[in-house]
mmCIF file as Biopython writes it, N, C-alpha, C and O atoms, coordinates in Angstrom:
data_model
#
loop_
_atom_site.group_PDB
_atom_site.id
_atom_site.type_symbol
_atom_site.label_atom_id
_atom_site.label_alt_id
_atom_site.label_comp_id
_atom_site.label_asym_id
_atom_site.label_entity_id
_atom_site.label_seq_id
_atom_site.pdbx_PDB_ins_code
_atom_site.Cartn_x
_atom_site.Cartn_y
_atom_site.Cartn_z
_atom_site.occupancy
_atom_site.B_iso_or_equiv
_atom_site.auth_seq_id
_atom_site.auth_asym_id
_atom_site.pdbx_PDB_model_num
ATOM 1   N N  . MET A ? 1  ? 0.514   -1.315 -0.017  1.0 0.0 1  A 1 
ATOM 2   C CA . MET A ? 1  ? 0.141   0.006  -0.316  1.0 0.0 1  A 1 
ATOM 3   C C  . MET A ? 1  ? 0.898   1.211  0.109   1.0 0.0 1  A 1 
ATOM 4   O O  . MET A ? 1  ? 1.952   1.163  0.743   1.0 0.0 1  A 1 
ATOM 5   N N  . ASN A ? 2  ? 0.408   2.095  -0.206  1.0 0.0 2  A 1 
ATOM 6   C CA . ASN A ? 2  ? 1.166   3.476  -0.469  1.0 0.0 2  A 1 
ATOM 7   C C  . ASN A ? 2  ? 1.279   3.916  0.877   1.0 0.0 2  A 1 
ATOM 8   O O  . ASN A ? 2  ? 0.510   4.101  1.821   1.0 0.0 2  A 1 
ATOM 9   N N  . ILE A ? 3  ? 3.105   4.074  0.533   1.0 0.0 3  A 1 
ATOM 10  C CA . ILE A ? 3  ? 3.023   4.952  2.696   1.0 0.0 3  A 1 
ATOM 11  C C  . ILE A ? 3  ? 1.966   6.377  2.673   1.0 0.0 3  A 1 
ATOM 12  O O  . ILE A ? 3  ? 1.653   6.963  3.710   1.0 0.0 3  A 1 
ATOM 13  N N  . ARG A ? 4  ? 1.692   6.621  1.871   1.0 0.0 4  A 1 
ATOM 14  C CA . ARG A ? 4  ? 1.195   8.235  2.327   1.0 0.0 4  A 1 
ATOM 15  C C  . ARG A ? 4  ? -0.593  7.666  2.632   1.0 0.0 4  A 1 
ATOM 16  O O  . ARG A ? 4  ? -1.370  8.017  3.519   1.0 0.0 4  A 1 
ATOM 17  N N  . LEU A ? 5  ? -0.752  6.823  1.662   1.0 0.0 5  A 1 
ATOM 18  C CA . LEU A ? 5  ? -2.309  6.506  1.305   1.0 0.0 5  A 1 
ATOM 19  C C  . LEU A ? 5  ? -2.677  5.915  2.986   1.0 0.0 5  A 1 
ATOM 20  O O  . LEU A ? 5  ? -3.447  6.612  3.647   1.0 0.0 5  A 1 
ATOM 21  N N  . LYS A ? 6  ? -2.180  4.809  3.534   1.0 0.0 6  A 1 
ATOM 22  C CA . LYS A ? 6  ? -2.095  4.323  5.015   1.0 0.0 6  A 1 
ATOM 23  C C  . LYS A ? 6  ? -2.664  5.246  6.000   1.0 0.0 6  A 1 
ATOM 24  O O  . LYS A ? 6  ? -2.814  4.424  6.904   1.0 0.0 6  A 1 
ATOM 25  N N  . PRO A ? 7  ? -2.989  6.085  6.375   1.0 0.0 7  A 1 
ATOM 26  C CA . PRO A ? 7  ? -2.941  6.801  7.219   1.0 0.0 7  A 1 
ATOM 27  C C  . PRO A ? 7  ? -4.104  7.716  6.983   1.0 0.0 7  A 1 
ATOM 28  O O  . PRO A ? 7  ? -4.868  8.111  7.864   1.0 0.0 7  A 1 
ATOM 29  N N  . LEU A ? 8  ? -4.159  7.987  5.829   1.0 0.0 8  A 1 
ATOM 30  C CA . LEU A ? 8  ? -5.955  8.001  5.398   1.0 0.0 8  A 1 
ATOM 31  C C  . LEU A ? 8  ? -6.908  7.171  5.170   1.0 0.0 8  A 1 
ATOM 32  O O  . LEU A ? 8  ? -8.134  7.288  5.178   1.0 0.0 8  A 1 
ATOM 33  N N  . ILE A ? 9  ? -6.068  6.150  4.926   1.0 0.0 9  A 1 
ATOM 34  C CA . ILE A ? 9  ? -7.147  5.060  5.574   1.0 0.0 9  A 1 
ATOM 35  C C  . ILE A ? 9  ? -7.623  4.252  6.880   1.0 0.0 9  A 1 
ATOM 36  O O  . ILE A ? 9  ? -8.404  3.355  7.196   1.0 0.0 9  A 1 
ATOM 37  N N  . ASP A ? 10 ? -6.455  5.317  7.574   1.0 0.0 10 A 1 
ATOM 38  C CA . ASP A ? 10 ? -6.895  4.148  8.872   1.0 0.0 10 A 1 
ATOM 39  C C  . ASP A ? 10 ? -7.654  5.900  9.617   1.0 0.0 10 A 1 
ATOM 40  O O  . ASP A ? 10 ? -8.614  5.867  10.388  1.0 0.0 10 A 1 
ATOM 41  N N  . ALA A ? 11 ? -7.266  6.680  9.365   1.0 0.0 11 A 1 
ATOM 42  C CA . ALA A ? 11 ? -8.231  7.791  9.517   1.0 0.0 11 A 1 
ATOM 43  C C  . ALA A ? 11 ? -9.463  7.738  9.851   1.0 0.0 11 A 1 
ATOM 44  O O  . ALA A ? 11 ? -10.093 7.869  10.900  1.0 0.0 11 A 1 
ATOM 45  N N  . ALA A ? 12 ? -9.832  7.403  8.180   1.0 0.0 12 A 1 
ATOM 46  C CA . ALA A ? 12 ? -11.110 6.890  7.779   1.0 0.0 12 A 1 
ATOM 47  C C  . ALA A ? 12 ? -11.883 5.885  8.428   1.0 0.0 12 A 1 
ATOM 48  O O  . ALA A ? 12 ? -12.962 6.423  8.680   1.0 0.0 12 A 1 
ATOM 49  N N  . ARG A ? 13 ? -11.896 4.800  8.799   1.0 0.0 13 A 1 
ATOM 50  C CA . ARG A ? 13 ? -11.649 4.213  9.828   1.0 0.0 13 A 1 
ATOM 51  C C  . ARG A ? 13 ? -12.090 4.603  11.128  1.0 0.0 13 A 1 
ATOM 52  O O  . ARG A ? 13 ? -12.846 3.877  11.773  1.0 0.0 13 A 1 
ATOM 53  N N  . ARG A ? 14 ? -11.649 5.757  11.584  1.0 0.0 14 A 1 
ATOM 54  C CA . ARG A ? 14 ? -12.322 5.528  12.948  1.0 0.0 14 A 1 
ATOM 55  C C  . ARG A ? 14 ? -13.256 6.891  13.034  1.0 0.0 14 A 1 
ATOM 56  O O  . ARG A ? 14 ? -13.490 7.616  14.001  1.0 0.0 14 A 1 
ATOM 57  N N  . VAL A ? 15 ? -13.673 6.963  11.751  1.0 0.0 15 A 1 
ATOM 58  C CA . VAL A ? 15 ? -15.175 8.308  11.606  1.0 0.0 15 A 1 
ATOM 59  C C  . VAL A ? 15 ? -16.316 7.756  12.276  1.0 0.0 15 A 1 
ATOM 60  O O  . VAL A ? 15 ? -16.489 6.575  11.976  1.0 0.0 15 A 1 
ATOM 61  N N  . SER A ? 16 ? -16.642 7.939  12.591  1.0 0.0 16 A 1 
ATOM 62  C CA . SER A ? 16 ? -18.662 7.806  12.809  1.0 0.0 16 A 1 
ATOM 63  C C  . SER A ? 16 ? -19.219 8.903  12.480  1.0 0.0 16 A 1 
ATOM 64  O O  . SER A ? 16 ? -18.936 10.049 12.829  1.0 0.0 16 A 1 
ATOM 65  N N  . MET A ? 17 ? -20.264 8.410  11.590  1.0 0.0 17 A 1 
ATOM 66  C CA . MET A ? 17 ? -20.849 9.254  11.410  1.0 0.0 17 A 1 
ATOM 67  C C  . MET A ? 17 ? -22.692 8.529  11.449  1.0 0.0 17 A 1 
ATOM 68  O O  . MET A ? 17 ? -23.145 7.384  11.444  1.0 0.0 17 A 1 
ATOM 69  N N  . SER A ? 18 ? -23.524 10.414 11.500  1.0 0.0 18 A 1 
ATOM 70  C CA . SER A ? 18 ? -23.876 10.659 12.101  1.0 0.0 18 A 1 
ATOM 71  C C  . SER A ? 18 ? -25.327 9.908  11.322  1.0 0.0 18 A 1 
ATOM 72  O O  . SER A ? 18 ? -25.172 9.538  10.158  1.0 0.0 18 A 1 
ATOM 73  N N  . PRO A ? 19 ? -27.101 9.641  12.166  1.0 0.0 19 A 1 
ATOM 74  C CA . PRO A ? 19 ? -28.027 8.926  11.084  1.0 0.0 19 A 1 
ATOM 75  C C  . PRO A ? 19 ? -27.713 10.014 10.080  1.0 0.0 19 A 1 
ATOM 76  O O  . PRO A ? 19 ? -27.054 9.707  9.087   1.0 0.0 19 A 1 
ATOM 77  N N  . GLN A ? 20 ? -27.972 10.795 10.187  1.0 0.0 20 A 1 
ATOM 78  C CA . GLN A ? 20 ? -28.541 11.925 9.271   1.0 0.0 20 A 1 
ATOM 79  C C  . GLN A ? 20 ? -27.139 11.916 8.162   1.0 0.0 20 A 1 
ATOM 80  O O  . GLN A ? 20 ? -27.294 11.446 7.035   1.0 0.0 20 A 1 
ATOM 81  N N  . GLU A ? 21 ? -25.744 12.491 8.606   1.0 0.0 21 A 1 
ATOM 82  C CA . GLU A ? 21 ? -24.641 11.942 8.012   1.0 0.0 21 A 1 
ATOM 83  C C  . GLU A ? 21 ? -24.914 10.478 6.400   1.0 0.0 21 A 1 
ATOM 84  O O  . GLU A ? 21 ? -24.756 10.649 5.192   1.0 0.0 21 A 1 
ATOM 85  N N  . LYS A ? 22 ? -25.296 9.355  7.077   1.0 0.0 22 A 1 
ATOM 86  C CA . LYS A ? 22 ? -25.256 7.843  6.530   1.0 0.0 22 A 1 
ATOM 87  C C  . LYS A ? 22 ? -26.655 8.317  5.280   1.0 0.0 22 A 1 
ATOM 88  O O  . LYS A ? 22 ? -26.826 8.037  4.094   1.0 0.0 22 A 1 
ATOM 89  N N  . GLU A ? 23 ? -27.424 9.120  6.256   1.0 0.0 23 A 1 
ATOM 90  C CA . GLU A ? 23 ? -29.249 9.718  5.188   1.0 0.0 23 A 1 
ATOM 91  C C  . GLU A ? 23 ? -28.044 10.018 3.609   1.0 0.0 23 A 1 
ATOM 92  O O  . GLU A ? 23 ? -27.874 9.477  2.516   1.0 0.0 23 A 1 
ATOM 93  N N  . GLU A ? 24 ? -27.391 11.317 4.455   1.0 0.0 24 A 1 
ATOM 94  C CA . GLU A ? 24 ? -27.336 11.594 3.537   1.0 0.0 24 A 1 
ATOM 95  C C  . GLU A ? 24 ? -26.411 11.240 2.302   1.0 0.0 24 A 1 
ATOM 96  O O  . GLU A ? 24 ? -26.548 11.689 1.164   1.0 0.0 24 A 1 
ATOM 97  N N  . GLN A ? 25 ? -25.562 10.460 2.682   1.0 0.0 25 A 1 
ATOM 98  C CA . GLN A ? 25 ? -24.356 9.612  1.867   1.0 0.0 25 A 1 
ATOM 99  C C  . GLN A ? 25 ? -24.922 8.895  0.750   1.0 0.0 25 A 1 
ATOM 100 O O  . GLN A ? 25 ? -24.642 9.066  -0.436  1.0 0.0 25 A 1 
ATOM 101 N N  . ARG A ? 26 ? -25.997 7.828  1.393   1.0 0.0 26 A 1 
ATOM 102 C CA . ARG A ? 26 ? -27.262 7.200  0.494   1.0 0.0 26 A 1 
ATOM 103 C C  . ARG A ? 26 ? -27.674 7.978  0.609   1.0 0.0 26 A 1 
ATOM 104 O O  . ARG A ? 26 ? -27.807 8.128  1.824   1.0 0.0 26 A 1 
ATOM 105 N N  . GLN A ? 27 ? -28.297 9.238  -0.197  1.0 0.0 27 A 1 
ATOM 106 C CA . GLN A ? 27 ? -29.153 9.724  -0.896  1.0 0.0 27 A 1 
ATOM 107 C C  . GLN A ? 27 ? -27.877 10.106 -1.834  1.0 0.0 27 A 1 
ATOM 108 O O  . GLN A ? 27 ? -28.244 9.936  -2.996  1.0 0.0 27 A 1 
ATOM 109 N N  . SER A ? 28 ? -26.517 10.557 -1.797  1.0 0.0 28 A 1 
ATOM 110 C CA . SER A ? 28 ? -25.710 10.820 -2.916  1.0 0.0 28 A 1 
ATOM 111 C C  . SER A ? 28 ? -25.698 9.668  -3.629  1.0 0.0 28 A 1 
ATOM 112 O O  . SER A ? 28 ? -25.964 9.715  -4.830  1.0 0.0 28 A 1 
ATOM 113 N N  . PHE A ? 29 ? -25.363 8.354  -2.950  1.0 0.0 29 A 1 
ATOM 114 C CA . PHE A ? 29 ? -24.795 6.907  -3.448  1.0 0.0 29 A 1 
ATOM 115 C C  . PHE A ? 29 ? -25.886 6.820  -4.880  1.0 0.0 29 A 1 
ATOM 116 O O  . PHE A ? 29 ? -25.458 6.775  -6.033  1.0 0.0 29 A 1 
ATOM 117 N N  . ALA A ? 30 ? -27.590 6.807  -4.447  1.0 0.0 30 A 1 
ATOM 118 C CA . ALA A ? 30 ? -28.874 6.813  -4.807  1.0 0.0 30 A 1 
ATOM 119 C C  . ALA A ? 30 ? -28.964 8.020  -6.774  1.0 0.0 30 A 1 
ATOM 120 O O  . ALA A ? 30 ? -29.436 7.917  -7.906  1.0 0.0 30 A 1 
ATOM 121 N N  . TYR A ? 31 ? -28.139 8.993  -5.923  1.0 0.0 31 A 1 
ATOM 122 C CA . TYR A ? 31 ? -28.691 9.806  -6.752  1.0 0.0 31 A 1 
ATOM 123 C C  . TYR A ? 31 ? -27.240 9.577  -7.830  1.0 0.0 31 A 1 
ATOM 124 O O  . TYR A ? 31 ? -27.717 9.604  -8.965  1.0 0.0 31 A 1 
ATOM 125 N N  . GLY A ? 32 ? -25.760 9.375  -7.939  1.0 0.0 32 A 1 
ATOM 126 C CA . GLY A ? 32 ? -25.523 9.047  -8.576  1.0 0.0 32 A 1 
ATOM 127 C C  . GLY A ? 32 ? -25.301 7.812  -9.808  1.0 0.0 32 A 1 
ATOM 128 O O  . GLY A ? 32 ? -24.940 7.682  -10.978 1.0 0.0 32 A 1 
ATOM 129 N N  . ASN A ? 33 ? -25.871 6.908  -8.444  1.0 0.0 33 A 1 
ATOM 130 C CA . ASN A ? 33 ? -25.953 5.163  -9.869  1.0 0.0 33 A 1 
ATOM 131 C C  . ASN A ? 33 ? -27.582 5.709  -10.480 1.0 0.0 33 A 1 
ATOM 132 O O  . ASN A ? 33 ? -28.066 4.982  -11.347 1.0 0.0 33 A 1 
ATOM 133 N N  . THR A ? 34 ? -28.347 6.854  -10.084 1.0 0.0 34 A 1 
ATOM 134 C CA . THR A ? 34 ? -29.704 5.997  -11.141 1.0 0.0 34 A 1 
ATOM 135 C C  . THR A ? 34 ? -29.051 7.514  -11.852 1.0 0.0 34 A 1 
ATOM 136 O O  . THR A ? 34 ? -28.936 7.083  -12.999 1.0 0.0 34 A 1 
ATOM 137 N N  . ALA A ? 35 ? -28.639 8.725  -11.928 1.0 0.0 35 A 1 
ATOM 138 C CA . ALA A ? 35 ? -28.626 9.718  -13.092 1.0 0.0 35 A 1 
ATOM 139 C C  . ALA A ? 35 ? -27.156 9.692  -13.649 1.0 0.0 35 A 1 
ATOM 140 O O  . ALA A ? 35 ? -26.602 10.771 -13.854 1.0 0.0 35 A 1 
ATOM 141 N N  . ILE A ? 36 ? -26.455 8.434  -13.921 1.0 0.0 36 A 1 
ATOM 142 C CA . ILE A ? 36 ? -25.640 7.902  -14.603 1.0 0.0 36 A 1 
ATOM 143 C C  . ILE A ? 36 ? -26.355 7.243  -16.012 1.0 0.0 36 A 1 
ATOM 144 O O  . ILE A ? 36 ? -26.066 7.286  -17.208 1.0 0.0 36 A 1 
ATOM 145 N N  . GLU A ? 37 ? -27.449 6.610  -15.209 1.0 0.0 37 A 1 
ATOM 146 C CA . GLU A ? 37 ? -28.583 5.659  -16.354 1.0 0.0 37 A 1 
ATOM 147 C C  . GLU A ? 37 ? -29.652 7.224  -16.882 1.0 0.0 37 A 1 
ATOM 148 O O  . GLU A ? 37 ? -29.963 7.481  -18.045 1.0 0.0 37 A 1 
ATOM 149 N N  . ASN A ? 38 ? -29.942 7.865  -15.926 1.0 0.0 38 A 1 
ATOM 150 C CA . ASN A ? 38 ? -31.354 8.897  -16.766 1.0 0.0 38 A 1 
ATOM 151 C C  . ASN A ? 38 ? -31.161 9.922  -16.423 1.0 0.0 38 A 1 
ATOM 152 O O  . ASN A ? 38 ? -30.754 9.637  -15.297 1.0 0.0 38 A 1 
ATOM 153 N N  . ASP A ? 39 ? -31.096 11.350 -16.484 1.0 0.0 39 A 1 
ATOM 154 C CA . ASP A ? 39 ? -30.128 12.019 -16.685 1.0 0.0 39 A 1 
ATOM 155 C C  . ASP A ? 39 ? -31.112 12.993 -16.387 1.0 0.0 39 A 1 
ATOM 156 O O  . ASP A ? 39 ? -30.886 14.155 -16.049 1.0 0.0 39 A 1 
ATOM 157 N N  . ARG A ? 40 ? -32.344 12.390 -16.548 1.0 0.0 40 A 1 
ATOM 158 C CA . ARG A ? 40 ? -34.165 13.967 -15.974 1.0 0.0 40 A 1 
ATOM 159 C C  . ARG A ? 40 ? -34.040 13.406 -14.632 1.0 0.0 40 A 1 
ATOM 160 O O  . ARG A ? 40 ? -35.083 13.692 -14.045 1.0 0.0 40 A 1 
ATOM 161 N N  . ILE A ? 41 ? -32.874 12.412 -13.478 1.0 0.0 41 A 1 
ATOM 162 C CA . ILE A ? 41 ? -32.875 12.143 -12.465 1.0 0.0 41 A 1 
ATOM 163 C C  . ILE A ? 41 ? -32.197 13.319 -11.652 1.0 0.0 41 A 1 
ATOM 164 O O  . ILE A ? 41 ? -30.982 13.520 -11.671 1.0 0.0 41 A 1 
ATOM 165 N N  . THR A ? 42 ? -33.136 14.099 -10.915 1.0 0.0 42 A 1 
ATOM 166 C CA . THR A ? 42 ? -32.211 15.733 -9.901  1.0 0.0 42 A 1 
ATOM 167 C C  . THR A ? 42 ? -32.744 15.011 -8.633  1.0 0.0 42 A 1 
ATOM 168 O O  . THR A ? 42 ? -33.711 14.312 -8.327  1.0 0.0 42 A 1 
ATOM 169 N N  . ARG A ? 43 ? -31.167 15.742 -7.802  1.0 0.0 43 A 1 
ATOM 170 C CA . ARG A ? 43 ? -31.383 15.626 -6.531  1.0 0.0 43 A 1 
ATOM 171 C C  . ARG A ? 43 ? -32.726 15.527 -5.466  1.0 0.0 43 A 1 
ATOM 172 O O  . ARG A ? 43 ? -32.924 15.075 -4.338  1.0 0.0 43 A 1 
ATOM 173 N N  . GLU A ? 44 ? -33.373 16.096 -6.319  1.0 0.0 44 A 1 
ATOM 174 C CA . GLU A ? 44 ? -34.635 16.300 -5.689  1.0 0.0 44 A 1 
ATOM 175 C C  . GLU A ? 44 ? -35.561 15.478 -5.215  1.0 0.0 44 A 1 
ATOM 176 O O  . GLU A ? 44 ? -36.216 15.491 -4.173  1.0 0.0 44 A 1 
ATOM 177 N N  . MET A ? 45 ? -35.507 14.386 -6.604  1.0 0.0 45 A 1 
ATOM 178 C CA . MET A ? 45 ? -36.357 13.855 -6.540  1.0 0.0 45 A 1 
ATOM 179 C C  . MET A ? 45 ? -36.102 12.318 -5.822  1.0 0.0 45 A 1 
ATOM 180 O O  . MET A ? 45 ? -36.885 11.436 -5.469  1.0 0.0 45 A 1 
ATOM 181 N N  . VAL A ? 46 ? -34.678 12.440 -5.785  1.0 0.0 46 A 1 
ATOM 182 C CA . VAL A ? 46 ? -34.253 11.027 -4.780  1.0 0.0 46 A 1 
ATOM 183 C C  . VAL A ? 46 ? -34.054 11.408 -3.000  1.0 0.0 46 A 1 
ATOM 184 O O  . VAL A ? 46 ? -33.874 10.636 -2.058  1.0 0.0 46 A 1 
ATOM 185 N N  . ARG A ? 47 ? -34.150 12.609 -3.024  1.0 0.0 47 A 1 
ATOM 186 C CA . ARG A ? 47 ? -34.522 13.381 -1.673  1.0 0.0 47 A 1 
ATOM 187 C C  . ARG A ? 47 ? -35.974 12.998 -1.148  1.0 0.0 47 A 1 
ATOM 188 O O  . ARG A ? 47 ? -36.104 12.321 -0.128  1.0 0.0 47 A 1 
ATOM 189 N N  . ALA A ? 48 ? -37.277 13.548 -2.030  1.0 0.0 48 A 1 
ATOM 190 C CA . ALA A ? 48 ? -38.292 13.600 -2.007  1.0 0.0 48 A 1 
ATOM 191 C C  . ALA A ? 48 ? -38.891 11.997 -1.818  1.0 0.0 48 A 1 
ATOM 192 O O  . ALA A ? 48 ? -39.957 11.734 -1.261  1.0 0.0 48 A 1 
ATOM 193 N N  . GLU A ? 49 ? -37.974 11.017 -2.399  1.0 0.0 49 A 1 
ATOM 194 C CA . GLU A ? 49 ? -38.431 9.192  -2.770  1.0 0.0 49 A 1 
ATOM 195 C C  . GLU A ? 49 ? -37.716 9.186  -1.541  1.0 0.0 49 A 1 
ATOM 196 O O  . GLU A ? 49 ? -38.227 8.380  -0.764  1.0 0.0 49 A 1 
ATOM 197 N N  . ALA A ? 50 ? -36.737 9.772  -1.069  1.0 0.0 50 A 1 
ATOM 198 C CA . ALA A ? 50 ? -36.725 9.333  0.552   1.0 0.0 50 A 1 
ATOM 199 C C  . ALA A ? 50 ? -36.643 9.045  1.202   1.0 0.0 50 A 1 
ATOM 200 O O  . ALA A ? 50 ? -35.945 8.227  1.803   1.0 0.0 50 A 1 
ATOM 201 N N  . GLU A ? 51 ? -38.264 10.388 1.480   1.0 0.0 51 A 1 
ATOM 202 C CA . GLU A ? 51 ? -38.683 10.706 2.442   1.0 0.0 51 A 1 
ATOM 203 C C  . GLU A ? 51 ? -39.901 9.982  2.896   1.0 0.0 51 A 1 
ATOM 204 O O  . GLU A ? 51 ? -40.369 9.694  3.998   1.0 0.0 51 A 1 
ATOM 205 N N  . LYS A ? 52 ? -40.327 9.748  1.383   1.0 0.0 52 A 1 
ATOM 206 C CA . LYS A ? 52 ? -41.484 8.533  1.196   1.0 0.0 52 A 1 
ATOM 207 C C  . LYS A ? 52 ? -41.094 7.165  2.061   1.0 0.0 52 A 1 
ATOM 208 O O  . LYS A ? 52 ? -41.880 6.654  2.860   1.0 0.0 52 A 1 
ATOM 209 N N  . LEU A ? 53 ? -39.771 6.651  1.784   1.0 0.0 53 A 1 
ATOM 210 C CA . LEU A ? 53 ? -39.850 6.074  1.904   1.0 0.0 53 A 1 
ATOM 211 C C  . LEU A ? 53 ? -39.579 5.987  4.240   1.0 0.0 53 A 1 
ATOM 212 O O  . LEU A ? 53 ? -39.619 5.046  5.033   1.0 0.0 53 A 1 
ATOM 213 N N  . ALA A ? 54 ? -39.440 6.874  4.339   1.0 0.0 54 A 1 
ATOM 214 C CA . ALA A ? 54 ? -38.717 7.121  5.977   1.0 0.0 54 A 1 
ATOM 215 C C  . ALA A ? 54 ? -40.217 7.173  5.986   1.0 0.0 54 A 1 
ATOM 216 O O  . ALA A ? 54 ? -40.280 6.087  6.563   1.0 0.0 54 A 1 
ATOM 217 N N  . VAL A ? 55 ? -41.221 7.436  5.872   1.0 0.0 55 A 1 
ATOM 218 C CA . VAL A ? 55 ? -42.211 7.556  6.187   1.0 0.0 55 A 1 
ATOM 219 C C  . VAL A ? 55 ? -43.228 6.042  6.152   1.0 0.0 55 A 1 
ATOM 220 O O  . VAL A ? 55 ? -44.247 5.734  6.770   1.0 0.0 55 A 1 
ATOM 221 N N  . GLY A ? 56 ? -42.601 5.497  5.373   1.0 0.0 56 A 1 
ATOM 222 C CA . GLY A ? 56 ? -42.981 3.868  4.757   1.0 0.0 56 A 1 
ATOM 223 C C  . GLY A ? 56 ? -42.669 3.496  5.987   1.0 0.0 56 A 1 
ATOM 224 O O  . GLY A ? 56 ? -43.724 3.397  6.615   1.0 0.0 56 A 1 
ATOM 225 N N  . LYS A ? 57 ? -41.321 3.116  6.972   1.0 0.0 57 A 1 
ATOM 226 C CA . LYS A ? 57 ? -40.823 2.705  7.207   1.0 0.0 57 A 1 
ATOM 227 C C  . LYS A ? 57 ? -41.540 3.373  8.766   1.0 0.0 57 A 1 
ATOM 228 O O  . LYS A ? 57 ? -41.361 2.581  9.691   1.0 0.0 57 A 1 
ATOM 229 N N  . ALA A ? 58 ? -41.972 4.108  9.003   1.0 0.0 58 A 1 
ATOM 230 C CA . ALA A ? 58 ? -42.101 4.569  10.260  1.0 0.0 58 A 1 
ATOM 231 C C  . ALA A ? 58 ? -43.440 3.990  10.250  1.0 0.0 58 A 1 
ATOM 232 O O  . ALA A ? 58 ? -43.897 3.244  11.116  1.0 0.0 58 A 1 
ATOM 233 N N  . ALA A ? 59 ? -44.114 4.456  9.044   1.0 0.0 59 A 1 
ATOM 234 C CA . ALA A ? 59 ? -45.320 3.570  9.574   1.0 0.0 59 A 1 
ATOM 235 C C  . ALA A ? 59 ? -45.582 1.963  9.777   1.0 0.0 59 A 1 
ATOM 236 O O  . ALA A ? 59 ? -46.465 1.375  10.402  1.0 0.0 59 A 1 
ATOM 237 N N  . ALA A ? 60 ? -44.714 1.587  9.174   1.0 0.0 60 A 1 
ATOM 238 C CA . ALA A ? 60 ? -44.693 -0.299 9.216   1.0 0.0 60 A 1 
ATOM 239 C C  . ALA A ? 60 ? -43.961 -0.351 10.629  1.0 0.0 60 A 1 
ATOM 240 O O  . ALA A ? 60 ? -44.594 -1.266 11.155  1.0 0.0 60 A 1 
ATOM 241 N N  . GLY A ? 61 ? -42.905 0.110  11.694  1.0 0.0 61 A 1 
ATOM 242 C CA . GLY A ? 61 ? -42.542 0.299  12.756  1.0 0.0 61 A 1 
ATOM 243 C C  . GLY A ? 61 ? -43.758 0.325  13.596  1.0 0.0 61 A 1 
ATOM 244 O O  . GLY A ? 61 ? -43.757 -0.387 14.601  1.0 0.0 61 A 1 
ATOM 245 N N  . ASP A ? 62 ? -45.193 1.323  13.223  1.0 0.0 62 A 1 
ATOM 246 C CA . ASP A ? 62 ? -45.483 1.455  14.371  1.0 0.0 62 A 1 
ATOM 247 C C  . ASP A ? 62 ? -47.015 0.576  14.263  1.0 0.0 62 A 1 
ATOM 248 O O  . ASP A ? 62 ? -47.696 0.523  15.288  1.0 0.0 62 A 1 
ATOM 249 N N  . ARG A ? 63 ? -47.469 -0.036 13.114  1.0 0.0 63 A 1 
ATOM 250 C CA . ARG A ? 63 ? -47.793 -1.400 12.974  1.0 0.0 63 A 1 
ATOM 251 C C  . ARG A ? 63 ? -47.889 -2.383 13.491  1.0 0.0 63 A 1 
ATOM 252 O O  . ARG A ? 63 ? -48.945 -2.894 13.865  1.0 0.0 63 A 1 
ATOM 253 N N  . LYS A ? 64 ? -46.541 -2.929 13.632  1.0 0.0 64 A 1 
ATOM 254 C CA . LYS A ? 64 ? -45.710 -4.289 14.931  1.0 0.0 64 A 1 
ATOM 255 C C  . LYS A ? 64 ? -46.216 -3.704 15.915  1.0 0.0 64 A 1 
ATOM 256 O O  . LYS A ? 64 ? -47.041 -4.426 16.476  1.0 0.0 64 A 1 
ATOM 257 N N  . ARG A ? 65 ? -46.066 -2.511 16.473  1.0 0.0 65 A 1 
ATOM 258 C CA . ARG A ? 65 ? -46.496 -2.936 18.082  1.0 0.0 65 A 1 
ATOM 259 C C  . ARG A ? 65 ? -47.661 -3.105 18.272  1.0 0.0 65 A 1 
ATOM 260 O O  . ARG A ? 65 ? -48.065 -3.413 19.393  1.0 0.0 65 A 1 
#
């Protein structure tokens, strides 16, 4: 491994993302992968769909109780 890269990789392993940061990363990943295939996809569309999924998961959790 490149000697200059190893400390950066080690530091990245110690980073702990908040739930909000994880969600932003997930949405960015989804946007990046879908926009490659369809240039009509927008970040706003991905955000809106993520909100719908979050509401659906919350409702499903309520039904399990």
